[in-house]
LUMVO-473445 format. One record per residue (C-alpha): residue in three letters; x, y negated, z negated. Coordinates in nm, 4 decimals, always signed. Each point is the difference from the previous one (the first is absolute). Layout:
N
(atom 'ala' (X Y Z))
...
END
This chain:
395
(atom 'met' (+5.3851 -6.7525 -6.2701))
(atom 'lys' (+0.2011 -0.1605 +0.2769))
(atom 'ala' (-0.1694 -0.0530 +0.3388))
(atom 'lys' (+0.2465 +0.2332 +0.1789))
(atom 'thr' (-0.0711 +0.2792 -0.2498))
(atom 'arg' (-0.3782 -0.0435 +0.0487))
(atom 'ile' (+0.0354 +0.0303 +0.3836))
(atom 'ile' (+0.2029 +0.3204 -0.0351))
(atom 'leu' (-0.2633 +0.1354 -0.2379))
(atom 'leu' (-0.2854 -0.0755 +0.2452))
(atom 'val' (+0.1845 +0.1703 +0.2859))
(atom 'phe' (+0.0623 +0.2988 -0.2247))
(atom 'cys' (-0.3659 +0.0097 -0.0936))
(atom 'thr' (-0.1019 +0.0621 +0.3626))
(atom 'cys' (+0.1884 +0.3300 -0.0151))
(atom 'met' (-0.1811 +0.1105 -0.3179))
(atom 'thr' (-0.3260 +0.1925 -0.0057))
(atom 'leu' (-0.2978 -0.2296 -0.0243))
(atom 'thr' (-0.0932 +0.1402 -0.3429))
(atom 'glu' (+0.3425 -0.0836 -0.1374))
(atom 'leu' (-0.0120 -0.3417 +0.1687))
(atom 'phe' (-0.3418 -0.0909 -0.1369))
(atom 'ile' (+0.0735 +0.1315 -0.3524))
(atom 'gly' (+0.3176 -0.2031 +0.0052))
(atom 'ala' (-0.1971 -0.3053 +0.1016))
(atom 'glu' (-0.2416 +0.0474 -0.2908))
(atom 'gln' (+0.2944 +0.0071 -0.2394))
(atom 'thr' (+0.0601 -0.3634 +0.0827))
(atom 'ser' (-0.1901 -0.0878 -0.3194))
(atom 'ser' (+0.2988 +0.1271 -0.2005))
(atom 'gly' (+0.2196 -0.2379 +0.1917))
(atom 'lys' (+0.1400 +0.2354 +0.2672))
(atom 'tyr' (-0.1337 -0.2076 +0.2980))
(atom 'thr' (-0.1152 -0.3542 +0.0538))
(atom 'ser' (-0.3600 -0.0792 +0.1059))
(atom 'ser' (+0.1121 -0.0833 +0.3549))
(atom 'glu' (+0.1737 +0.3366 +0.0257))
(atom 'ile' (-0.3222 +0.1714 -0.1131))
(atom 'thr' (-0.1857 -0.1682 +0.2862))
(atom 'ile' (+0.2605 +0.1103 +0.2551))
(atom 'leu' (+0.0038 +0.3617 -0.1278))
(atom 'lys' (-0.3799 +0.0209 +0.0123))
(atom 'lys' (+0.0005 -0.1401 +0.3510))
(atom 'ile' (+0.2554 +0.2601 +0.1130))
(atom 'ala' (-0.2038 +0.2797 -0.1576))
(atom 'ser' (-0.3302 -0.1266 +0.1427))
(atom 'asn' (+0.1340 -0.0350 +0.3551))
(atom 'ser' (+0.1608 +0.3451 -0.0098))
(atom 'ile' (-0.3220 +0.1653 -0.1145))
(atom 'lys' (-0.2199 -0.1812 +0.2525))
(atom 'asn' (+0.2364 +0.0938 +0.2826))
(atom 'ala' (-0.0012 +0.3649 -0.1083))
(atom 'leu' (-0.3804 +0.0038 -0.0150))
(atom 'lys' (-0.0229 -0.1402 +0.3537))
(atom 'thr' (+0.2468 +0.2386 +0.1600))
(atom 'thr' (-0.1053 +0.3305 -0.1579))
(atom 'lys' (-0.3058 +0.2187 +0.0304))
(atom 'asn' (-0.0967 +0.0315 -0.3684))
(atom 'leu' (+0.1001 -0.0867 -0.3594))
(atom 'asp' (+0.2154 +0.3091 -0.0392))
(atom 'glu' (+0.2123 -0.0951 +0.3006))
(atom 'ala' (+0.0158 -0.3639 -0.1122))
(atom 'ala' (+0.1180 +0.1043 -0.3487))
(atom 'ser' (+0.2642 +0.2289 +0.1450))
(atom 'ala' (+0.1243 -0.2740 +0.2339))
(atom 'ile' (+0.0758 -0.2360 -0.2902))
(atom 'gly' (+0.1289 +0.2654 -0.2435))
(atom 'val' (-0.2788 +0.0301 -0.2600))
(atom 'glu' (-0.2719 +0.2453 -0.0916))
(atom 'thr' (-0.3509 -0.0624 +0.1277))
(atom 'thr' (-0.1283 -0.0772 -0.3531))
(atom 'glu' (+0.2854 -0.2475 -0.0465))
(atom 'leu' (-0.0850 -0.1657 +0.3304))
(atom 'lys' (-0.3587 -0.0463 -0.1147))
(atom 'gln' (+0.1207 -0.1550 -0.3281))
(atom 'leu' (+0.2332 -0.2351 +0.1856))
(atom 'cys' (-0.2829 -0.1055 +0.2319))
(atom 'val' (-0.2201 -0.0826 -0.2979))
(atom 'ala' (+0.2810 -0.1943 -0.1691))
(atom 'leu' (+0.0801 -0.1938 +0.3172))
(atom 'asn' (-0.3676 -0.0516 +0.0885))
(atom 'ile' (+0.0296 +0.1894 +0.3333))
(atom 'asp' (-0.3320 +0.1335 +0.1281))
(atom 'ile' (+0.0569 +0.3497 +0.1344))
(atom 'gly' (-0.3691 +0.0777 +0.0563))
(atom 'glu' (-0.0690 +0.3491 +0.1257))
(atom 'lys' (+0.2993 +0.0633 +0.2235))
(atom 'lys' (-0.1263 +0.2916 +0.2067))
(atom 'pro' (+0.2272 +0.2242 +0.1984))
(atom 'gln' (+0.0456 -0.1359 +0.3509))
(atom 'ile' (-0.1355 +0.2175 +0.2735))
(atom 'glu' (+0.2394 +0.0359 +0.2868))
(atom 'pro' (-0.1713 -0.0926 +0.3275))
(atom 'val' (-0.0630 +0.2943 +0.2248))
(atom 'glu' (+0.1189 -0.0652 +0.3523))
(atom 'leu' (-0.2496 +0.1562 +0.2358))
(atom 'pro' (+0.1432 +0.1672 +0.3077))
(atom 'lys' (-0.0144 -0.2353 +0.2971))
(atom 'thr' (-0.1930 +0.1071 +0.3050))
(atom 'pro' (+0.2619 +0.0209 +0.2737))
(atom 'ala' (-0.0569 -0.2408 +0.2877))
(atom 'ile' (-0.1102 +0.1691 +0.3198))
(atom 'pro' (+0.2608 -0.0589 +0.2722))
(atom 'val' (-0.1305 -0.1866 +0.3039))
(atom 'lys' (+0.0842 +0.2949 +0.2237))
(atom 'asp' (-0.2209 +0.2260 -0.2127))
(atom 'lys' (-0.2874 -0.2509 +0.0048))
(atom 'phe' (+0.0038 +0.0068 +0.3796))
(atom 'ala' (-0.0427 +0.3760 -0.0129))
(atom 'arg' (-0.3223 -0.0209 -0.2014))
(atom 'asp' (-0.3372 +0.0046 +0.1714))
(atom 'asp' (-0.1619 -0.2286 -0.2606))
(atom 'leu' (+0.2444 -0.2927 +0.0189))
(atom 'phe' (+0.0671 -0.2463 +0.2804))
(atom 'pro' (+0.2313 -0.3020 +0.0255))
(atom 'asp' (-0.2256 -0.3014 -0.0546))
(atom 'ala' (+0.1613 -0.1879 +0.2904))
(atom 'ile' (-0.1551 +0.2398 +0.2534))
(atom 'leu' (-0.3798 -0.0291 -0.0118))
(atom 'ser' (-0.0667 +0.1759 +0.3290))
(atom 'tyr' (+0.2287 +0.1317 +0.2693))
(atom 'ser' (-0.1099 +0.1290 +0.3399))
(atom 'gly' (+0.2595 -0.1751 +0.2119))
(atom 'ser' (+0.0999 +0.0767 +0.3555))
(atom 'thr' (+0.3235 +0.1248 -0.1560))
(atom 'pro' (-0.0438 +0.2251 -0.3036))
(atom 'tyr' (+0.3238 -0.1185 -0.1582))
(atom 'leu' (+0.0789 -0.2941 -0.2241))
(atom 'ile' (+0.2916 -0.1058 -0.2178))
(atom 'leu' (-0.0299 -0.0870 -0.3688))
(atom 'val' (+0.2957 -0.1572 -0.1826))
(atom 'glu' (+0.0200 -0.0057 -0.3802))
(atom 'lys' (+0.2591 -0.2609 -0.0961))
(atom 'ser' (+0.0250 +0.0976 -0.3680))
(atom 'ser' (+0.1164 +0.3532 +0.0817))
(atom 'his' (+0.1671 -0.0910 +0.3318))
(atom 'thr' (-0.1943 +0.2716 +0.1755))
(atom 'leu' (-0.1470 -0.0051 +0.3495))
(atom 'phe' (-0.2886 +0.2402 +0.0623))
(atom 'leu' (-0.1025 +0.1151 +0.3469))
(atom 'leu' (-0.3712 +0.0826 -0.0348))
(atom 'lys' (-0.2357 +0.1807 +0.2330))
(atom 'tyr' (-0.3785 -0.0334 -0.0068))
(atom 'asp' (-0.2068 +0.2604 +0.1765))
(atom 'lys' (-0.3780 +0.0142 -0.0488))
(atom 'gly' (+0.0251 -0.1647 -0.3406))
(atom 'lys' (+0.2814 +0.2207 -0.1254))
(atom 'gln' (+0.3249 -0.1683 -0.0980))
(atom 'thr' (+0.3369 +0.1704 +0.0279))
(atom 'val' (+0.3483 -0.1166 -0.0853))
(atom 'val' (+0.1936 +0.1057 +0.3081))
(atom 'glu' (+0.3303 -0.1020 -0.1569))
(atom 'ser' (+0.1460 -0.2522 -0.2426))
(atom 'phe' (+0.3258 -0.1932 +0.0388))
(atom 'asp' (+0.2249 -0.2093 -0.2191))
(atom 'cys' (+0.0018 -0.3655 +0.0951))
(atom 'lys' (+0.1496 -0.3323 -0.1058))
(atom 'thr' (-0.1828 -0.3293 -0.0475))
(atom 'gly' (+0.0792 -0.3664 -0.0726))
(atom 'arg' (+0.2740 -0.1143 -0.2347))
(atom 'asn' (-0.2577 -0.1884 -0.2048))
(atom 'asn' (-0.3140 +0.1526 -0.1515))
(atom 'gly' (-0.3520 -0.1252 +0.0666))
(atom 'asp' (-0.2110 -0.0875 +0.3031))
(atom 'lys' (+0.1638 -0.2049 +0.2742))
(atom 'lys' (-0.1106 -0.3638 -0.0059))
(atom 'glu' (+0.2421 -0.1889 +0.2194))
(atom 'his' (+0.2854 +0.0237 +0.2441))
(atom 'gly' (+0.3288 +0.0948 -0.1636))
(atom 'asp' (-0.1350 +0.1259 -0.3347))
(atom 'glu' (+0.1335 +0.3509 +0.0805))
(atom 'lys' (-0.3229 +0.1663 -0.1157))
(atom 'thr' (-0.1894 +0.2739 +0.1816))
(atom 'pro' (-0.3606 -0.1056 +0.0730))
(atom 'glu' (-0.2947 +0.1917 -0.1458))
(atom 'gly' (-0.3153 +0.0525 +0.2030))
(atom 'ile' (-0.1527 +0.1590 +0.3103))
(atom 'tyr' (+0.2090 -0.0282 +0.3147))
(atom 'phe' (+0.0417 +0.1657 +0.3378))
(atom 'leu' (+0.3143 +0.1099 +0.1799))
(atom 'ile' (-0.0290 -0.1983 +0.3219))
(atom 'asn' (+0.3315 +0.0471 +0.1837))
(atom 'lys' (+0.2693 +0.2641 +0.0260))
(atom 'tyr' (+0.3674 -0.0702 +0.0732))
(atom 'ser' (+0.2660 +0.2521 +0.0978))
(atom 'arg' (+0.3671 -0.0444 -0.0947))
(atom 'lys' (+0.0734 -0.1721 +0.3318))
(atom 'glu' (-0.2911 -0.2393 -0.0448))
(atom 'ile' (+0.1087 -0.0722 -0.3570))
(atom 'gln' (+0.3516 -0.0824 +0.1220))
(atom 'arg' (-0.1451 -0.2356 +0.2583))
(atom 'leu' (-0.2159 -0.1735 -0.2631))
(atom 'val' (+0.2475 -0.0339 -0.2885))
(atom 'gly' (+0.3369 +0.0567 +0.1644))
(atom 'lys' (+0.2310 +0.3023 -0.0134))
(atom 'asp' (+0.1753 -0.1236 -0.3143))
(atom 'asn' (-0.3251 -0.0013 -0.1983))
(atom 'ala' (-0.1814 +0.2959 +0.1572))
(atom 'tyr' (+0.1489 +0.2525 -0.2455))
(atom 'gln' (-0.2345 -0.1371 -0.2690))
(atom 'tyr' (-0.3065 +0.1194 +0.1971))
(atom 'gly' (+0.1179 +0.3443 +0.1069))
(atom 'glu' (-0.1560 +0.2131 +0.2726))
(atom 'ile' (-0.3547 -0.1373 +0.0107))
(atom 'ala' (-0.1888 -0.2996 -0.1361))
(atom 'phe' (-0.3731 -0.0717 -0.0182))
(atom 'val' (-0.1292 -0.3558 -0.0388))
(atom 'thr' (-0.2879 -0.0714 -0.2401))
(atom 'asn' (-0.2581 -0.2751 +0.0516))
(atom 'phe' (+0.0948 -0.1815 -0.3238))
(atom 'pro' (-0.1324 -0.2555 -0.0747))
(atom 'asn' (-0.3490 +0.1234 +0.0814))
(atom 'ala' (-0.3091 -0.2228 +0.0067))
(atom 'ile' (-0.0627 +0.0372 -0.3744))
(atom 'asp' (+0.3642 -0.0845 -0.0777))
(atom 'ile' (-0.0273 -0.3146 +0.2101))
(atom 'gln' (-0.3184 -0.1017 -0.1830))
(atom 'lys' (+0.1923 +0.0329 -0.3266))
(atom 'gly' (+0.2861 -0.2142 +0.1260))
(atom 'lys' (+0.2553 +0.2792 +0.0290))
(atom 'asn' (+0.2685 -0.0310 +0.2629))
(atom 'gly' (+0.3045 +0.1782 +0.1350))
(atom 'ser' (+0.0727 +0.2395 +0.2840))
(atom 'gly' (+0.2140 +0.2914 +0.1090))
(atom 'ile' (-0.1456 +0.2596 -0.2369))
(atom 'trp' (+0.0890 +0.3297 +0.1631))
(atom 'leu' (-0.0049 +0.3701 -0.0781))
(atom 'his' (+0.3369 +0.1282 +0.1176))
(atom 'gly' (+0.2948 +0.2323 -0.0491))
(atom 'thr' (+0.3574 -0.0931 -0.0823))
(atom 'asp' (+0.3559 +0.1064 +0.0794))
(atom 'glu' (+0.1144 -0.0942 -0.3505))
(atom 'pro' (+0.0556 +0.2774 -0.2609))
(atom 'phe' (-0.3517 +0.0330 -0.1424))
(atom 'glu' (+0.0867 +0.1521 -0.3388))
(atom 'lys' (+0.2743 -0.2487 -0.0809))
(atom 'thr' (-0.2169 -0.3085 -0.0202))
(atom 'ser' (-0.2832 -0.1046 -0.2330))
(atom 'ser' (-0.3644 +0.0841 +0.0728))
(atom 'asn' (-0.0587 -0.3766 -0.0124))
(atom 'asp' (+0.2451 -0.0936 +0.2708))
(atom 'thr' (-0.1899 -0.1578 +0.2899))
(atom 'arg' (-0.0971 -0.3541 +0.0946))
(atom 'gly' (-0.3663 +0.1087 +0.0037))
(atom 'cys' (-0.0106 +0.2857 +0.2503))
(atom 'val' (-0.0876 +0.3603 -0.0806))
(atom 'val' (+0.3103 +0.2046 +0.0798))
(atom 'thr' (+0.0480 +0.3746 +0.0198))
(atom 'thr' (+0.2680 +0.2254 +0.1470))
(atom 'asn' (+0.0573 +0.0415 +0.3730))
(atom 'glu' (-0.1071 +0.3632 -0.0289))
(atom 'ser' (-0.3263 -0.1013 -0.1701))
(atom 'ile' (-0.0861 -0.2799 +0.2439))
(atom 'val' (+0.0488 +0.2354 +0.2943))
(atom 'lys' (-0.2427 +0.2471 -0.1617))
(atom 'leu' (-0.2519 -0.2740 -0.0722))
(atom 'ser' (+0.0151 -0.1418 +0.3520))
(atom 'lys' (-0.1724 +0.3120 +0.1340))
(atom 'tyr' (-0.3135 -0.0901 -0.1969))
(atom 'ile' (-0.0111 -0.3770 +0.0538))
(atom 'glu' (-0.2054 -0.1667 +0.2737))
(atom 'pro' (+0.0835 -0.3714 +0.0183))
(atom 'gly' (-0.3099 -0.2146 -0.0430))
(atom 'lys' (-0.1992 +0.2824 -0.1552))
(atom 'thr' (+0.1989 +0.1470 -0.2895))
(atom 'pro' (-0.0572 -0.1821 -0.3314))
(atom 'ile' (+0.2721 -0.0477 -0.2582))
(atom 'ile' (-0.1368 -0.0653 -0.3490))
(atom 'ile' (+0.2555 -0.1442 -0.2409))
(atom 'leu' (-0.0851 +0.0054 -0.3710))
(atom 'asp' (+0.1910 -0.0440 -0.3221))
(atom 'thr' (-0.1794 +0.3029 -0.1480))
(atom 'val' (-0.2462 +0.2387 +0.1653))
(atom 'asn' (-0.3245 +0.0207 -0.1985))
(atom 'phe' (-0.2596 +0.2735 +0.0429))
(atom 'lys' (-0.3773 +0.0205 -0.0337))
(atom 'ser' (-0.2561 +0.2770 +0.0086))
(atom 'arg' (-0.1782 +0.1049 +0.3164))
(atom 'asp' (-0.3280 -0.1490 -0.1248))
(atom 'glu' (+0.1577 -0.3414 -0.0658))
(atom 'met' (+0.1697 -0.0007 +0.3378))
(atom 'asn' (-0.3164 +0.1071 +0.1826))
(atom 'lys' (-0.1992 -0.2786 -0.1672))
(atom 'gln' (+0.2456 -0.2692 +0.1073))
(atom 'ser' (+0.0356 +0.1477 +0.3460))
(atom 'lys' (-0.3774 +0.0125 +0.0477))
(atom 'thr' (-0.0379 -0.3663 -0.1024))
(atom 'ala' (+0.2710 -0.1122 +0.2427))
(atom 'met' (-0.1378 +0.2158 +0.2820))
(atom 'glu' (-0.3534 -0.1372 -0.0451))
(atom 'leu' (+0.1371 -0.3526 +0.0202))
(atom 'ile' (+0.1841 +0.0765 +0.3272))
(atom 'gln' (-0.3070 +0.1646 +0.1496))
(atom 'asp' (-0.2187 -0.2975 -0.0959))
(atom 'trp' (+0.2535 -0.2369 +0.1604))
(atom 'lys' (+0.0030 +0.2125 +0.3180))
(atom 'thr' (-0.3821 +0.0185 +0.0202))
(atom 'ala' (-0.0395 -0.3758 -0.0403))
(atom 'trp' (+0.2600 -0.0580 +0.2731))
(atom 'glu' (-0.1581 +0.2545 +0.2322))
(atom 'asn' (-0.3480 -0.1504 -0.0521))
(atom 'lys' (+0.1268 -0.3585 +0.0379))
(atom 'lys' (-0.1178 -0.0999 -0.3481))
(atom 'ile' (+0.2351 -0.2899 -0.0609))
(atom 'asp' (-0.0978 -0.0597 -0.3649))
(atom 'gly' (+0.0260 +0.3694 -0.0866))
(atom 'tyr' (+0.3316 +0.0129 +0.1840))
(atom 'ile' (+0.1682 -0.3109 -0.1404))
(atom 'lys' (-0.1000 +0.0757 -0.3606))
(atom 'his' (+0.2728 +0.2646 +0.0011))
(atom 'tyr' (+0.2706 -0.2626 +0.0494))
(atom 'ala' (+0.1801 -0.1694 -0.2888))
(atom 'ser' (-0.0092 -0.3762 -0.0435))
(atom 'ser' (+0.3777 -0.0041 +0.0536))
(atom 'phe' (-0.0211 +0.2113 +0.3186))
(atom 'ser' (+0.2526 -0.0847 +0.2697))
(atom 'ser' (+0.0747 +0.1889 +0.3199))
(atom 'gln' (+0.1127 -0.0838 +0.3528))
(atom 'gly' (+0.0426 -0.3595 -0.1104))
(atom 'met' (-0.3645 -0.0322 -0.1067))
(atom 'thr' (-0.1606 -0.0730 -0.3356))
(atom 'arg' (-0.3126 +0.1797 -0.1184))
(atom 'asn' (-0.2302 -0.2685 +0.1423))
(atom 'gln' (+0.1842 -0.0081 +0.3340))
(atom 'trp' (-0.0161 +0.3785 +0.0148))
(atom 'lys' (-0.3771 -0.0143 -0.0574))
(atom 'ile' (-0.0504 -0.2537 +0.2815))
(atom 'asp' (+0.2169 +0.2020 +0.2386))
(atom 'lys' (-0.1838 +0.3223 -0.0786))
(atom 'gln' (-0.3433 -0.1653 +0.0310))
(atom 'gly' (+0.0910 -0.1136 +0.3500))
(atom 'lys' (+0.1025 +0.3524 +0.0981))
(atom 'phe' (-0.3205 +0.1410 -0.1451))
(atom 'glu' (-0.2027 -0.2363 +0.2197))
(atom 'arg' (+0.2002 +0.0559 +0.3189))
(atom 'asn' (+0.0501 +0.3742 +0.0037))
(atom 'asn' (-0.2377 +0.2815 +0.0757))
(atom 'glu' (-0.0661 +0.2706 -0.2556))
(atom 'tyr' (+0.3026 +0.2001 -0.0963))
(atom 'asn' (+0.1157 +0.2991 -0.1993))
(atom 'ile' (+0.2711 +0.0098 -0.2633))
(atom 'asp' (+0.1464 +0.3358 -0.0908))
(atom 'leu' (+0.2369 +0.0437 -0.2947))
(atom 'lys' (+0.2061 +0.3131 -0.0556))
(atom 'asp' (+0.3146 +0.1183 -0.1790))
(atom 'ile' (-0.0829 -0.2186 -0.3007))
(atom 'ile' (+0.2460 -0.0408 -0.2856))
(atom 'ile' (-0.0703 -0.1996 -0.3172))
(atom 'leu' (+0.2927 -0.0915 -0.2248))
(atom 'ala' (+0.0058 -0.2032 -0.3222))
(atom 'his' (+0.2485 -0.2014 -0.2037))
(atom 'asn' (-0.0560 -0.2400 -0.2921))
(atom 'gly' (-0.3726 -0.0255 +0.0716))
(atom 'asn' (+0.0527 -0.0780 +0.3700))
(atom 'ile' (-0.1019 +0.2285 +0.2864))
(atom 'val' (+0.1627 +0.0685 +0.3361))
(atom 'val' (-0.2159 +0.1755 +0.2587))
(atom 'gln' (+0.1283 +0.1211 +0.3345))
(atom 'phe' (-0.1849 +0.1816 +0.2775))
(atom 'val' (-0.0122 +0.0531 +0.3743))
(atom 'gln' (-0.2638 -0.2331 +0.1455))
(atom 'asn' (-0.1777 +0.0564 +0.3319))
(atom 'tyr' (-0.1952 -0.3094 +0.1082))
(atom 'ser' (-0.2129 +0.0384 +0.3149))
(atom 'ile' (-0.2671 -0.2200 +0.1642))
(atom 'lys' (-0.3072 +0.1896 +0.1156))
(atom 'asn' (-0.0724 +0.0299 +0.3724))
(atom 'thr' (+0.3551 -0.1097 +0.0862))
(atom 'asn' (+0.3377 +0.1641 +0.0366))
(atom 'phe' (+0.1493 -0.2286 -0.2609))
(atom 'ser' (+0.1524 +0.1591 -0.3080))
(atom 'thr' (+0.2997 -0.0540 -0.2258))
(atom 'val' (+0.1598 +0.2618 -0.2224))
(atom 'gly' (+0.2581 -0.0830 -0.2631))
(atom 'thr' (+0.1008 +0.0134 -0.3634))
(atom 'lys' (-0.1690 -0.2459 -0.2329))
(atom 'thr' (+0.1225 -0.0808 -0.3495))
(atom 'leu' (-0.2196 -0.1793 -0.2538))
(atom 'tyr' (+0.1432 -0.1539 -0.3172))
(atom 'leu' (-0.2548 -0.0378 -0.2803))
(atom 'val' (+0.0224 -0.1832 -0.3320))
(atom 'pro' (-0.2385 -0.0174 -0.2993))
(atom 'glu' (-0.2535 -0.2820 +0.0233))
(atom 'gln' (-0.3505 -0.0350 -0.1493))
(atom 'asn' (+0.0056 +0.3488 -0.1556))
(atom 'thr' (+0.0771 +0.1705 +0.3290))
(atom 'trp' (+0.2767 +0.0203 +0.2620))
(atom 'lys' (+0.0162 -0.2514 +0.2806))
(atom 'ile' (+0.2161 -0.0134 +0.3106))
(atom 'val' (+0.2821 -0.2514 -0.0357))
(atom 'ala' (+0.1665 +0.0850 +0.3333))
(atom 'glu' (-0.0358 +0.2417 +0.2905))
(atom 'gln' (+0.2418 +0.1085 +0.2680))
(atom 'phe' (-0.0581 +0.1891 +0.3246))
(atom 'arg' (+0.2648 +0.1734 +0.2036))
END
């Protein structure tokens, strides 16, 4: 048989049923095929059967796929030394119904869940702002006697690039605990950035205190992170369209401005808002509150060791290191008469294991008319299985 004729025959064989193909191969002994052609035909048959067994549920389906009866398929498998084993019918996986995710707005409405960034809130202003970057939603929250309420939620835009802000120019919106420290009207915005650029900031702008003391400890830098409106068409641009600021509509920023007290109103910026149970939140809040009370008592009683133990090794404030702060405080303890320290309107906020505490502090020296009242902010970081103060600010 000429080579060309053999090739045509092999191609034709692939269109035959496997039974016909294999029987034809066995007839090679009478001179119909050469030994090499027998090998090729068996290989074709073997590969076809194995493929059918892999891609079907049972022997019946495999036999049907290659055009033979089930008994014939078994015979072919024996002849070709193919182990079929006990091919059991495949059980289709049952897809269980997925539990629908609870929208953030609905979680706020529940009495048993609280955002884990807000451990305790009894501020001098009952309002705070919480921004969720992943959903581009700004929540105006109210806390009254332990009860949380979503006053209103607003659409907002954040940085062009995802992730936490690390450095100037990265066009990311920072994540953490901040305060809105200044408010600018349209006229003030024009004076600061020029009339040609003022349209980007809209009616009102609030300045955040980014980078805060914890950011600085971590080496983050940058500035000019504001919460503001815009004159640009809000719906026509991407939700990730800012250089790092949190931007909402002019109408929304005007509404929000009625609830914001510069220097007192926190703005918490998170990628995703996570929630915990009341018991978990109370436990963390109690631990943080006990620490603050112990710090206050040691200060009030002039116990320098008990006082300074609450400060982190990397503490820095007012240009002083931890050791310099200890020496300065020891001198004041020795010079001053007895005094009282009263803390009120305490808020305790958390992010990434760090704590920010703010309260109104009234410091008065006994038997004198001397007293100072202001807002103190403590920044605490994990150290030695507890939280320690890494910076403090008084205003």
